[in-house]
CHARMM-style PDB file with segment names, atoms N, HN, CA, C and O in Angstrom:
ATOM      1  N   TRP     1       0.555  -1.362   0.533  1.00  0.00      PROA
ATOM      2  CA  TRP     1      -0.272   0.363  -0.328  1.00  0.00      PROA
ATOM      3  C   TRP     1       0.366   1.167   0.141  1.00  0.00      PROA
ATOM      4  O   TRP     1      -0.389   2.139   0.110  1.00  0.00      PROA
ATOM      5  N   GLY     2       1.839   1.684   0.859  1.00  0.00      PROA
ATOM      6  HN  GLY     2       2.453   0.895   0.884  1.00  0.00      PROA
ATOM      7  CA  GLY     2       2.541   2.383   0.745  1.00  0.00      PROA
ATOM      8  C   GLY     2       2.924   2.851  -0.533  1.00  0.00      PROA
ATOM      9  O   GLY     2       2.375   3.847  -1.002  1.00  0.00      PROA
ATOM     10  N   GLU     3       4.303   1.900  -1.491  1.00  0.00      PROA
ATOM     11  HN  GLU     3       4.750   1.091  -1.109  1.00  0.00      PROA
ATOM     12  CA  GLU     3       4.769   2.768  -2.693  1.00  0.00      PROA
ATOM     13  C   GLU     3       3.693   3.162  -3.783  1.00  0.00      PROA
ATOM     14  O   GLU     3       3.985   3.840  -4.768  1.00  0.00      PROA
ATOM     15  N   LEU     4       2.383   2.664  -3.516  1.00  0.00      PROA
ATOM     16  HN  LEU     4       2.146   2.113  -2.716  1.00  0.00      PROA
ATOM     17  CA  LEU     4       1.989   3.208  -4.469  1.00  0.00      PROA
ATOM     18  C   LEU     4       0.470   4.832  -3.985  1.00  0.00      PROA
ATOM     19  O   LEU     4      -0.052   5.692  -4.693  1.00  0.00      PROA
ATOM     20  N   ALA     5       0.360   4.549  -2.791  1.00  0.00      PROA
ATOM     21  HN  ALA     5       0.784   3.850  -2.215  1.00  0.00      PROA
ATOM     22  CA  ALA     5       0.352   5.958  -2.164  1.00  0.00      PROA
ATOM     23  C   ALA     5       1.275   6.599  -2.442  1.00  0.00      PROA
ATOM     24  O   ALA     5       1.121   7.705  -2.959  1.00  0.00      PROA
ATOM     25  N   LEU     6       2.192   6.215  -2.244  1.00  0.00      PROA
ATOM     26  HN  LEU     6       2.317   5.316  -1.824  1.00  0.00      PROA
ATOM     27  CA  LEU     6       4.019   7.471  -2.302  1.00  0.00      PROA
ATOM     28  C   LEU     6       3.420   7.628  -3.948  1.00  0.00      PROA
ATOM     29  O   LEU     6       2.863   8.722  -4.046  1.00  0.00      PROA
ATOM     30  N   ALA     7       3.387   6.984  -5.030  1.00  0.00      PROA
ATOM     31  HN  ALA     7       3.839   6.095  -4.950  1.00  0.00      PROA
ATOM     32  CA  ALA     7       3.145   6.935  -6.879  1.00  0.00      PROA
ATOM     33  C   ALA     7       2.214   8.033  -6.784  1.00  0.00      PROA
ATOM     34  O   ALA     7       2.302   9.027  -7.504  1.00  0.00      PROA
ATOM     35  N   ALA     8       1.099   7.825  -5.684  1.00  0.00      PROA
ATOM     36  HN  ALA     8       1.028   7.017  -5.100  1.00  0.00      PROA
ATOM     37  CA  ALA     8      -0.367   8.517  -6.181  1.00  0.00      PROA
ATOM     38  C   ALA     8      -0.032  10.419  -5.384  1.00  0.00      PROA
ATOM     39  O   ALA     8      -0.208  11.565  -5.796  1.00  0.00      PROA
ATOM     40  N   LEU     9       0.523   9.778  -4.074  1.00  0.00      PROA
ATOM     41  HN  LEU     9       0.667   8.846  -3.739  1.00  0.00      PROA
ATOM     42  CA  LEU     9       1.497  11.726  -3.796  1.00  0.00      PROA
ATOM     43  C   LEU     9       2.311  12.234  -4.883  1.00  0.00      PROA
ATOM     44  O   LEU     9       2.342  13.281  -5.530  1.00  0.00      PROA
ATOM     45  N   LYS    10       2.808  11.400  -4.873  1.00  0.00      PROA
ATOM     46  HN  LYS    10       2.783  10.550  -4.347  1.00  0.00      PROA
ATOM     47  CA  LYS    10       3.978  12.343  -6.304  1.00  0.00      PROA
ATOM     48  C   LYS    10       3.442  12.917  -7.444  1.00  0.00      PROA
ATOM     49  O   LYS    10       3.744  14.021  -7.898  1.00  0.00      PROA
ATOM     50  N   SER    11       2.435  11.936  -8.004  1.00  0.00      PROA
ATOM     51  HN  SER    11       2.190  11.039  -7.635  1.00  0.00      PROA
ATOM     52  CA  SER    11       1.266  12.264  -9.214  1.00  0.00      PROA
ATOM     53  C   SER    11       1.013  13.756  -9.163  1.00  0.00      PROA
ATOM     54  O   SER    11       1.183  14.462 -10.157  1.00  0.00      PROA
ATOM     55  N   SER    12       0.595  14.242  -7.968  1.00  0.00      PROA
ATOM     56  HN  SER    12       0.456  13.669  -7.161  1.00  0.00      PROA
ATOM     57  CA  SER    12      -0.662  15.411  -7.122  1.00  0.00      PROA
ATOM     58  C   SER    12       0.605  16.227  -6.690  1.00  0.00      PROA
ATOM     59  O   SER    12       1.726  15.817  -6.387  1.00  0.00      PROA
ATOM     60  N   PRO    13       0.087  17.539  -6.750  1.00  0.00      PROA
ATOM     61  CA  PRO    13       1.334  19.271  -6.603  1.00  0.00      PROA
ATOM     62  C   PRO    13       0.722  19.128  -5.075  1.00  0.00      PROA
ATOM     63  O   PRO    13       1.353  18.788  -4.075  1.00  0.00      PROA
ATOM     64  N   HSD    14      -0.991  19.555  -5.182  1.00  0.00      PROA
ATOM     65  HN  HSD    14      -1.504  19.830  -5.994  1.00  0.00      PROA
ATOM     66  CA  HSD    14      -0.799  19.151  -3.891  1.00  0.00      PROA
ATOM     67  C   HSD    14      -1.517  17.924  -2.278  1.00  0.00      PROA
ATOM     68  O   HSD    14      -1.452  16.704  -2.430  1.00  0.00      PROA
ATOM     69  N   PRO    15      -2.010  18.416  -1.167  1.00  0.00      PROA
ATOM     70  CA  PRO    15      -2.249  17.485  -0.648  1.00  0.00      PROA
ATOM     71  C   PRO    15      -3.640  16.716  -0.477  1.00  0.00      PROA
ATOM     72  O   PRO    15      -4.713  17.213  -0.821  1.00  0.00      PROA
ATOM     73  N   MET    16      -3.495  15.377   0.125  1.00  0.00      PROA
ATOM     74  HN  MET    16      -2.624  14.974   0.404  1.00  0.00      PROA
ATOM     75  CA  MET    16      -4.213  14.410  -0.642  1.00  0.00      PROA
ATOM     76  C   MET    16      -4.952  14.913  -0.089  1.00  0.00      PROA
ATOM     77  O   MET    16      -4.876  16.130   0.077  1.00  0.00      PROA
ATOM     78  N   SER    17      -6.462  13.812   0.666  1.00  0.00      PROA
ATOM     79  HN  SER    17      -6.524  12.823   0.531  1.00  0.00      PROA
ATOM     80  CA  SER    17      -7.355  14.025   1.383  1.00  0.00      PROA
ATOM     81  C   SER    17      -6.989  11.826   1.102  1.00  0.00      PROA
ATOM     82  O   SER    17      -6.689  11.225   0.071  1.00  0.00      PROA
ATOM     83  N   LEU    18      -7.241  11.236   2.700  1.00  0.00      PROA
ATOM     84  HN  LEU    18      -7.485  11.724   3.538  1.00  0.00      PROA
ATOM     85  CA  LEU    18      -7.133  10.288   2.401  1.00  0.00      PROA
ATOM     86  C   LEU    18      -8.292   9.412   1.289  1.00  0.00      PROA
ATOM     87  O   LEU    18      -8.245   8.351   0.666  1.00  0.00      PROA
ATOM     88  N   ASP    19      -8.997  10.179   1.407  1.00  0.00      PROA
ATOM     89  HN  ASP    19      -9.036  11.040   1.914  1.00  0.00      PROA
ATOM     90  CA  ASP    19     -10.273   9.668   0.557  1.00  0.00      PROA
ATOM     91  C   ASP    19     -10.121   9.252  -1.193  1.00  0.00      PROA
ATOM     92  O   ASP    19     -10.595   8.340  -1.871  1.00  0.00      PROA
ATOM     93  N   GLU    20      -9.113  10.551  -1.535  1.00  0.00      PROA
ATOM     94  HN  GLU    20      -8.729  11.292  -0.985  1.00  0.00      PROA
ATOM     95  CA  GLU    20      -9.367  11.232  -2.773  1.00  0.00      PROA
ATOM     96  C   GLU    20      -7.080   9.513  -3.169  1.00  0.00      PROA
ATOM     97  O   GLU    20      -6.756   8.835  -4.144  1.00  0.00      PROA
ATOM     98  N   LEU    21      -6.505   9.691  -1.982  1.00  0.00      PROA
ATOM     99  HN  LEU    21      -6.768  10.242  -1.190  1.00  0.00      PROA
ATOM    100  CA  LEU    21      -5.560   9.165  -2.442  1.00  0.00      PROA
ATOM    101  C   LEU    21      -6.304   6.539  -2.462  1.00  0.00      PROA
ATOM    102  O   LEU    21      -6.253   5.603  -3.260  1.00  0.00      PROA
ATOM    103  N   VAL    22      -6.702   6.738  -1.325  1.00  0.00      PROA
ATOM    104  HN  VAL    22      -6.744   7.499  -0.677  1.00  0.00      PROA
ATOM    105  CA  VAL    22      -8.115   5.079  -1.535  1.00  0.00      PROA
ATOM    106  C   VAL    22      -8.075   5.202  -2.551  1.00  0.00      PROA
ATOM    107  O   VAL    22      -7.613   4.242  -3.168  1.00  0.00      PROA
ATOM    108  N   SER    23      -8.647   6.779  -3.601  1.00  0.00      PROA
ATOM    109  HN  SER    23      -9.022   7.559  -3.100  1.00  0.00      PROA
ATOM    110  CA  SER    23      -9.667   6.100  -4.175  1.00  0.00      PROA
ATOM    111  C   SER    23      -8.873   5.796  -5.697  1.00  0.00      PROA
ATOM    112  O   SER    23      -9.296   4.955  -6.490  1.00  0.00      PROA
ATOM    113  N   ARG    24      -7.344   6.853  -6.002  1.00  0.00      PROA
ATOM    114  HN  ARG    24      -7.000   7.536  -5.357  1.00  0.00      PROA
ATOM    115  CA  ARG    24      -6.539   6.591  -6.898  1.00  0.00      PROA
ATOM    116  C   ARG    24      -5.916   5.561  -6.859  1.00  0.00      PROA
ATOM    117  O   ARG    24      -5.767   4.978  -7.932  1.00  0.00      PROA
ATOM    118  N   VAL    25      -5.162   4.793  -5.279  1.00  0.00      PROA
ATOM    119  HN  VAL    25      -5.283   5.266  -4.406  1.00  0.00      PROA
ATOM    120  CA  VAL    25      -3.951   3.572  -5.349  1.00  0.00      PROA
ATOM    121  C   VAL    25      -5.252   2.316  -5.628  1.00  0.00      PROA
ATOM    122  O   VAL    25      -4.667   1.295  -5.990  1.00  0.00      PROA
ATOM    123  N   SER    26      -6.714   2.084  -5.579  1.00  0.00      PROA
ATOM    124  HN  SER    26      -7.190   2.913  -5.285  1.00  0.00      PROA
ATOM    125  CA  SER    26      -7.687   1.446  -5.798  1.00  0.00      PROA
ATOM    126  C   SER    26      -7.648   1.004  -6.897  1.00  0.00      PROA
ATOM    127  O   SER    26      -8.145  -0.072  -7.229  1.00  0.00      PROA
ATOM    128  N   LYS    27      -6.922   1.938  -7.773  1.00  0.00      PROA
ATOM    129  HN  LYS    27      -6.519   2.812  -7.503  1.00  0.00      PROA
ATOM    130  CA  LYS    27      -7.857   1.513  -9.124  1.00  0.00      PROA
ATOM    131  C   LYS    27      -6.396   1.264 -10.195  1.00  0.00      PROA
ATOM    132  O   LYS    27      -6.260   1.159 -11.414  1.00  0.00      PROA
ATOM    133  N   MET    28      -5.491   1.240  -9.074  1.00  0.00      PROA
ATOM    134  HN  MET    28      -5.602   1.325  -8.083  1.00  0.00      PROA
ATOM    135  CA  MET    28      -3.578   1.447 -10.336  1.00  0.00      PROA
ATOM    136  C   MET    28      -3.852  -0.159  -9.327  1.00  0.00      PROA
ATOM    137  O   MET    28      -4.298  -0.640  -8.285  1.00  0.00      PROA
ATOM    138  N   GLU    29      -2.948  -0.509 -11.069  1.00  0.00      PROA
ATOM    139  HN  GLU    29      -2.587  -0.118 -11.916  1.00  0.00      PROA
ATOM    140  CA  GLU    29      -2.324  -2.567 -11.153  1.00  0.00      PROA
ATOM    141  C   GLU    29      -1.487  -2.388  -9.887  1.00  0.00      PROA
ATOM    142  O   GLU    29      -0.863  -1.546  -9.242  1.00  0.00      PROA
ATOM    143  N   GLY    30      -1.805  -3.539  -9.910  1.00  0.00      PROA
ATOM    144  HN  GLY    30      -2.312  -4.223 -10.434  1.00  0.00      PROA
ATOM    145  CA  GLY    30      -0.645  -4.566  -8.340  1.00  0.00      PROA
ATOM    146  C   GLY    30      -1.267  -3.914  -7.025  1.00  0.00      PROA
ATOM    147  O   GLY    30      -0.608  -3.971  -5.987  1.00  0.00      PROA
ATOM    148  N   CYS    31      -2.535  -3.288  -7.035  1.00  0.00      PROA
ATOM    149  HN  CYS    31      -3.071  -3.242  -7.878  1.00  0.00      PROA
ATOM    150  CA  CYS    31      -3.210  -2.798  -5.368  1.00  0.00      PROA
ATOM    151  C   CYS    31      -3.200  -3.612  -5.174  1.00  0.00      PROA
ATOM    152  O   CYS    31      -3.306  -4.540  -5.976  1.00  0.00      PROA
ATOM    153  N   PRO    32      -3.008  -3.720  -3.455  1.00  0.00      PROA
ATOM    154  CA  PRO    32      -3.147  -5.575  -2.757  1.00  0.00      PROA
ATOM    155  C   PRO    32      -4.979  -5.422  -2.413  1.00  0.00      PROA
ATOM    156  O   PRO    32      -5.607  -4.378  -2.240  1.00  0.00      PROA
ATOM    157  N   SER    33      -5.323  -6.363  -2.404  1.00  0.00      PROA
ATOM    158  HN  SER    33      -4.813  -7.212  -2.545  1.00  0.00      PROA
ATOM    159  CA  SER    33      -6.843  -6.708  -0.645  1.00  0.00      PROA
ATOM    160  C   SER    33      -6.554  -5.810  -0.309  1.00  0.00      PROA
ATOM    161  O   SER    33      -5.487  -5.387  -0.755  1.00  0.00      PROA
ATOM    162  N   SER    34      -7.325  -4.947   0.696  1.00  0.00      PROA
ATOM    163  HN  SER    34      -8.192  -5.291   1.059  1.00  0.00      PROA
ATOM    164  CA  SER    34      -7.514  -4.800   1.727  1.00  0.00      PROA
ATOM    165  C   SER    34      -9.321  -4.848   2.640  1.00  0.00      PROA
ATOM    166  O   SER    34      -9.852  -3.785   2.320  1.00  0.00      PROA
ATOM    167  N   SER    35      -9.746  -5.198   3.040  1.00  0.00      PROA
ATOM    168  HN  SER    35      -9.314  -6.062   3.301  1.00  0.00      PROA
ATOM    169  CA  SER    35     -10.261  -5.066   4.252  1.00  0.00      PROA
ATOM    170  C   SER    35     -10.691  -3.585   4.396  1.00  0.00      PROA
ATOM    171  O   SER    35     -11.901  -3.380   4.298  1.00  0.00      PROA
ATOM    172  N   ASP    36      -9.841  -2.469   4.626  1.00  0.00      PROA
ATOM    173  HN  ASP    36      -8.859  -2.636   4.706  1.00  0.00      PROA
ATOM    174  CA  ASP    36      -9.840  -1.495   5.575  1.00  0.00      PROA
ATOM    175  C   ASP    36      -8.517  -0.932   4.701  1.00  0.00      PROA
ATOM    176  O   ASP    36      -7.436  -0.941   5.291  1.00  0.00      PROA
ATOM    177  N   PRO    37      -8.561  -0.473   3.402  1.00  0.00      PROA
ATOM    178  CA  PRO    37      -8.090  -0.538   2.525  1.00  0.00      PROA
ATOM    179  C   PRO    37      -7.793   0.866   3.127  1.00  0.00      PROA
ATOM    180  O   PRO    37      -6.574   0.933   3.284  1.00  0.00      PROA
ATOM    181  N   ARG    38      -8.567   2.336   3.640  1.00  0.00      PROA
ATOM    182  HN  ARG    38      -9.558   2.282   3.511  1.00  0.00      PROA
ATOM    183  CA  ARG    38      -8.458   3.513   4.430  1.00  0.00      PROA
ATOM    184  C   ARG    38      -7.094   3.328   5.390  1.00  0.00      PROA
ATOM    185  O   ARG    38      -6.027   3.933   5.287  1.00  0.00      PROA
ATOM    186  N   ASN    39      -7.381   2.554   6.113  1.00  0.00      PROA
ATOM    187  HN  ASN    39      -8.248   2.063   6.197  1.00  0.00      PROA
ATOM    188  CA  ASN    39      -6.678   2.416   7.379  1.00  0.00      PROA
ATOM    189  C   ASN    39      -5.258   1.441   6.608  1.00  0.00      PROA
ATOM    190  O   ASN    39      -4.209   1.829   7.122  1.00  0.00      PROA
ATOM    191  N   ALA    40      -5.109   0.772   5.974  1.00  0.00      PROA
ATOM    192  HN  ALA    40      -5.961   0.456   5.557  1.00  0.00      PROA
ATOM    193  CA  ALA    40      -3.859   0.047   5.736  1.00  0.00      PROA
ATOM    194  C   ALA    40      -2.852   1.726   4.914  1.00  0.00      PROA
ATOM    195  O   ALA    40      -1.645   1.968   4.894  1.00  0.00      PROA
ATOM    196  N   ILE    41      -3.488   2.155   4.620  1.00  0.00      PROA
ATOM    197  HN  ILE    41      -4.469   1.959   4.635  1.00  0.00      PROA
ATOM    198  CA  ILE    41      -3.282   3.329   3.301  1.00  0.00      PROA
ATOM    199  C   ILE    41      -2.228   4.393   4.992  1.00  0.00      PROA
ATOM    200  O   ILE    41      -1.225   5.106   5.031  1.00  0.00      PROA
ATOM    201  N   ARG    42      -2.930   4.040   5.736  1.00  0.00      PROA
ATOM    202  HN  ARG    42      -3.745   3.461   5.705  1.00  0.00      PROA
ATOM    203  CA  ARG    42      -3.549   5.483   6.510  1.00  0.00      PROA
ATOM    204  C   ARG    42      -1.288   5.136   7.103  1.00  0.00      PROA
ATOM    205  O   ARG    42      -0.214   5.737   7.148  1.00  0.00      PROA
ATOM    206  N   VAL    43      -1.966   3.645   7.416  1.00  0.00      PROA
ATOM    207  HN  VAL    43      -2.838   3.157   7.380  1.00  0.00      PROA
ATOM    208  CA  VAL    43      -0.934   2.956   8.478  1.00  0.00      PROA
ATOM    209  C   VAL    43       0.166   3.465   7.703  1.00  0.00      PROA
ATOM    210  O   VAL    43       0.615   4.595   7.892  1.00  0.00      PROA
ATOM    211  N   ALA    44       0.690   2.545   6.700  1.00  0.00      PROA
ATOM    212  HN  ALA    44       0.326   1.626   6.546  1.00  0.00      PROA
ATOM    213  CA  ALA    44       1.958   2.977   5.168  1.00  0.00      PROA
ATOM    214  C   ALA    44       2.150   4.285   5.128  1.00  0.00      PROA
ATOM    215  O   ALA    44       3.042   4.542   5.938  1.00  0.00      PROA
ATOM    216  N   LEU    45       1.889   4.951   4.764  1.00  0.00      PROA
ATOM    217  HN  LEU    45       1.165   4.742   4.106  1.00  0.00      PROA
ATOM    218  CA  LEU    45       2.133   6.160   5.355  1.00  0.00      PROA
ATOM    219  C   LEU    45       2.173   7.231   6.434  1.00  0.00      PROA
ATOM    220  O   LEU    45       2.021   8.432   6.212  1.00  0.00      PROA
ATOM    221  N   THR    46       2.395   6.673   7.644  1.00  0.00      PROA
ATOM    222  HN  THR    46       2.518   5.697   7.824  1.00  0.00      PROA
ATOM    223  CA  THR    46       2.844   6.946   9.380  1.00  0.00      PROA
ATOM    224  C   THR    46       3.842   6.398   8.782  1.00  0.00      PROA
ATOM    225  O   THR    46       4.530   7.163   8.107  1.00  0.00      PROA
ATOM    226  N   ARG    47       4.298   4.730   8.838  1.00  0.00      PROA
ATOM    227  HN  ARG    47       3.739   4.108   9.387  1.00  0.00      PROA
ATOM    228  CA  ARG    47       5.283   4.872   8.180  1.00  0.00      PROA
ATOM    229  C   ARG    47       6.892   4.620   8.210  1.00  0.00      PROA
ATOM    230  O   ARG    47       7.843   4.019   8.709  1.00  0.00      PROA
ATOM    231  N   ARG    48       6.342   5.718   7.121  1.00  0.00      PROA
ATOM    232  HN  ARG    48       5.570   6.206   6.715  1.00  0.00      PROA
ATOM    233  CA  ARG    48       7.475   7.146   6.200  1.00  0.00      PROA
ATOM    234  C   ARG    48       7.041   7.934   6.146  1.00  0.00      PROA
ATOM    235  O   ARG    48       6.872   8.537   5.086  1.00  0.00      PROA
ATOM    236  N   LYS    49       6.614   8.347   7.354  1.00  0.00      PROA
ATOM    237  HN  LYS    49       6.751   7.857   8.214  1.00  0.00      PROA
ATOM    238  CA  LYS    49       6.917   9.538   7.683  1.00  0.00      PROA
ATOM    239  C   LYS    49       8.443  10.715   7.579  1.00  0.00      PROA
ATOM    240  O   LYS    49       8.533  11.895   7.918  1.00  0.00      PROA
ATOM    241  N   ASP    50       9.439   9.811   6.993  1.00  0.00      PROA
ATOM    242  HN  ASP    50       9.366   8.852   6.719  1.00  0.00      PROA
ATOM    243  CA  ASP    50      10.632  10.993   6.566  1.00  0.00      PROA
ATOM    244  C   ASP    50      10.235  10.957   5.390  1.00  0.00      PROA
ATOM    245  O   ASP    50      10.836  11.960   5.006  1.00  0.00      PROA
ATOM    246  N   ALA    51       9.679  10.590   4.468  1.00  0.00      PROA
ATOM    247  HN  ALA    51       9.191   9.775   4.780  1.00  0.00      PROA
ATOM    248  CA  ALA    51       8.760  11.004   3.146  1.00  0.00      PROA
ATOM    249  C   ALA    51       7.475  11.628   2.990  1.00  0.00      PROA
ATOM    250  O   ALA    51       7.117  12.117   1.919  1.00  0.00      PROA
ATOM    251  N   VAL    52       6.922  11.625   3.808  1.00  0.00      PROA
ATOM    252  HN  VAL    52       7.212  11.228   4.678  1.00  0.00      PROA
ATOM    253  CA  VAL    52       5.310  12.469   4.118  1.00  0.00      PROA
ATOM    254  C   VAL    52       5.054  13.155   5.132  1.00  0.00      PROA
ATOM    255  O   VAL    52       5.548  13.043   6.254  1.00  0.00      PROA
ATOM    256  N   ARG    53       4.208  13.945   4.734  1.00  0.00      PROA
ATOM    257  HN  ARG    53       3.807  14.036   3.823  1.00  0.00      PROA
ATOM    258  CA  ARG    53       4.071  15.614   5.616  1.00  0.00      PROA
ATOM    259  C   ARG    53       2.777  15.184   5.877  1.00  0.00      PROA
ATOM    260  O   ARG    53       2.299  14.267   5.209  1.00  0.00      PROA
ATOM    261  N   ARG    54       2.164  15.714   6.738  1.00  0.00      PROA
ATOM    262  HN  ARG    54       2.553  16.459   7.281  1.00  0.00      PROA
ATOM    263  CA  ARG    54       0.758  15.079   7.429  1.00  0.00      PROA
ATOM    264  C   ARG    54       0.179  17.241   7.269  1.00  0.00      PROA
ATOM    265  O   ARG    54       0.288  18.369   7.751  1.00  0.00      PROA
ATOM    266  N   GLU    55      -0.082  16.865   6.797  1.00  0.00      PROA
ATOM    267  HN  GLU    55      -0.170  15.949   6.406  1.00  0.00      PROA
ATOM    268  CA  GLU    55      -0.792  18.934   6.564  1.00  0.00      PROA
ATOM    269  C   GLU    55      -1.781  19.287   7.659  1.00  0.00      PROA
ATOM    270  O   GLU    55      -1.822  20.329   8.314  1.00  0.00      PROA
ATOM    271  N   SER    56      -2.534  18.273   7.733  1.00  0.00      PROA
ATOM    272  HN  SER    56      -2.501  17.427   7.201  1.00  0.00      PROA
ATOM    273  CA  SER    56      -4.031  18.638   8.672  1.00  0.00      PROA
ATOM    274  C   SER    56      -4.710  16.924   8.901  1.00  0.00      PROA
ATOM    275  O   SER    56      -4.007  15.930   8.719  1.00  0.00      PROA
ATOM    276  N   ARG    57      -5.716  16.876   9.189  1.00  0.00      PROA
ATOM    277  HN  ARG    57      -6.287  17.684   9.337  1.00  0.00      PROA
ATOM    278  CA  ARG    57      -6.428  16.043   9.716  1.00  0.00      PROA
ATOM    279  C   ARG    57      -7.064  15.171   8.547  1.00  0.00      PROA
ATOM    280  O   ARG    57      -8.206  15.195   8.089  1.00  0.00      PROA
ATOM    281  N   GLY    58      -5.636  14.162   8.111  1.00  0.00      PROA
ATOM    282  HN  GLY    58      -4.708  14.142   8.484  1.00  0.00      PROA
ATOM    283  CA  GLY    58      -6.622  13.535   6.861  1.00  0.00      PROA
ATOM    284  C   GLY    58      -5.334  13.673   5.244  1.00  0.00      PROA
ATOM    285  O   GLY    58      -5.369  13.036   4.191  1.00  0.00      PROA
ATOM    286  N   PHE    59      -4.622  14.457   5.577  1.00  0.00      PROA
ATOM    287  HN  PHE    59      -4.594  14.975   6.432  1.00  0.00      PROA
ATOM    288  CA  PHE    59      -4.390  15.333   4.181  1.00  0.00      PROA
ATOM    289  C   PHE    59      -2.553  14.947   4.263  1.00  0.00      PROA
ATOM    290  O   PHE    59      -1.713  15.372   5.056  1.00  0.00      PROA
ATOM    291  N   TYR    60      -2.414  14.030   3.155  1.00  0.00      PROA
ATOM    292  HN  TYR    60      -3.097  13.685   2.511  1.00  0.00      PROA
ATOM    293  CA  TYR    60      -1.052  13.792   3.333  1.00  0.00      PROA
ATOM    294  C   TYR    60      -0.642  14.477   1.616  1.00  0.00      PROA
ATOM    295  O   TYR    60      -1.234  14.601   0.544  1.00  0.00      PROA
ATOM    296  N   GLN    61       0.958  14.842   2.272  1.00  0.00      PROA
ATOM    297  HN  GLN    61       1.439  14.741   3.143  1.00  0.00      PROA
ATOM    298  CA  GLN    61       1.987  15.500   0.960  1.00  0.00      PROA
ATOM    299  C   GLN    61       3.282  15.112   0.837  1.00  0.00      PROA
ATOM    300  O   GLN    61       3.629  14.957   2.008  1.00  0.00      PROA
ATOM    301  N   LEU    62       4.472  14.788  -0.051  1.00  0.00      PROA
ATOM    302  HN  LEU    62       4.190  14.914  -1.002  1.00  0.00      PROA
ATOM    303  CA  LEU    62       5.748  14.129   0.145  1.00  0.00      PROA
ATOM    304  C   LEU    62       6.539  15.731   0.731  1.00  0.00      PROA
ATOM    305  O   LEU    62       6.652  16.917   0.421  1.00  0.00      PROA
ATOM    306  N   VAL    63       6.885  14.866   1.632  1.00  0.00      PROA
ATOM    307  HN  VAL    63       6.793  13.903   1.884  1.00  0.00      PROA
ATOM    308  CA  VAL    63       8.528  16.013   2.065  1.00  0.00      PROA
ATOM    309  C   VAL    63       9.099  16.216   0.496  1.00  0.00      PROA
ATOM    310  O   VAL    63       9.476  15.368  -0.313  1.00  0.00      PROA
ATOM    311  N   ASP    64       8.999  17.880   0.378  1.00  0.00      PROA
ATOM    312  HN  ASP    64       8.692  18.568   1.035  1.00  0.00      PROA
ATOM    313  CA  ASP    64       9.857  18.361  -0.458  1.00  0.00      PROA
ATOM    314  C   ASP    64      11.556  18.199  -0.177  1.00  0.00      PROA
ATOM    315  O   ASP    64      12.074  18.645   0.847  1.00  0.00      PROA
ATOM    316  N   GLY    65      12.104  17.697  -0.935  1.00  0.00      PROA
ATOM    317  HN  GLY    65      11.684  17.335  -1.767  1.00  0.00      PROA
ATOM    318  CA  GLY    65      13.554  17.378  -1.302  1.00  0.00      PROA
ATOM    319  C   GLY    65      14.336  16.304  -1.621  1.00  0.00      PROA
ATOM    320  OT1 GLY    65      15.532  16.461  -1.866  1.00  0.00      PROA
TER     321      GLY     65
END
């Protein structure tokens, strides 16, 4: 989930909501199945806090640099 979420974030110049990420990632090829995709993405991005910044509740953006 994490790599796909990072790819979705790279494709957007603005912060994305968790719902936007779920929508984009679920349409990507190679998307794993999950009974709770929102939580899977949230956990994956939390584990990558060196690469992803949480702008506000539920919005994520890649860290610059």
